[in-house]
C-alpha positions, 0 to 999 in steps of 0.5 A: 877462299871459301871453296879452298877451305871447304875442300881441304878436309877431303884429302885427310878424310881419305887418308885417315884410314891409312894413317890409322893402319900405319899407326897400329902397325908401327905400334906393334913393330915397336912393341916387338922390337923393344921386346915388350912382346916376346918375338918368339911368339909375335915377330915384328910386323916388318918381318911378317910383311917380308915373309908375306912378300916371299910367299907371293912368289910361291905356287903353293900360296896361290893354290891355297888362296884359290882353294879358300876362294873356291869354298867361299864363292860356292858357299856364298852362291848357295846362300844367295840361291837359298836366302834371297828367294826364301826371304822374298817369299816369306816376307811377302806373306804375313801368314808364312812369316808368322808360321816360320818366324820361330824356326828361323829364330831357332836356327839363326843363332846356332854357331856354324862351328858347332856344326863342324862334327856334323859336316865332317860326318856327312861330307868328310874333310874336303871342300863339301864340308867348308862349303856347307858351313859357309853356306849355313852361316852366310844364309841367315844375315842375307835372309834377314836383310831380305825379309827386312827389305820386303817388309819395309816396302812403302804400303802406299806404293803397294796400294797404288800399284794394286789400285792400278790393277797390277797383279801380285807378280807385277807388284813384286817385280816393280815395287817390292824388289826395287825397294828391297834391293838396298837391303839385299845388297847389304846382306850379300856384303855381310854374308860375303865376310861371314862366308870367308870367316867360316871357310878359313875356320873350317880349313883350320879345324877340319884340315880342308885345303886352303889358307886355314890349313896352311896357317895350322901347318905353319903353327905345328911347324913352329914357323911363326913368321909364316903363320902370321904372314898367312894370317895377314893374307886372310885379313887382306883377302877379307878387306879385298872382298869387302871393298869389292862388294862395297864398290859393286853396291855403290855401282848398282845402287847409284840411284839410291839416296844412301849412295849419293855423294853430297856436293861440297858447298862452294 
């Protein structure tokens, strides 16, 4: 009896996010159907989903998705190549950290969208501009997470490794990096979402190929259903990216306490 009672909440817990999503969609469907929201500007959710289903069979839709994913992957990849080594290097050196703290804190709050004129001036309105913007925006969360991870290393573990004669490089590989990996993994997941946001924003504003440009074209053509269908597609793409990186983080960090699933008491 105790075991059954203890296991009952597991199914509702997994179902709750979907119940919440269904409730939100139902509310917006009802608001549109009862004309509490002007259907000219916000059609029923069922019509948006139906239009999205139609778009799934169109080659142009998948071409736009691939264009968006290309810019996202390149921007995130560049951010990883820049932020992770820089964060490890800066975080490992107190002198370097103190010297670069002010420039980092100056550059980090700059909105990436404010750099759109610079990106267009230097790179034009193509792929390079949105990659630059995505890389710039995604670098800072990952850099800060890497810095925090390196600086959060247990000093006792570092001193122990030093007392055993480990070189600086060995301490970095055997002590610092394993301790910083959970922070880095979280930073990559956050930066992945940020990079996707900036890629779609760049496509909307600059007109680079991708879902953002298709959303803007649908708006200009007063095709409201298509516009919302593409907006739903970007949301689903963001959800997929987040779930993918969450799954990867759990797989890679199975050994870390934060990823351990507590056993259900019998």
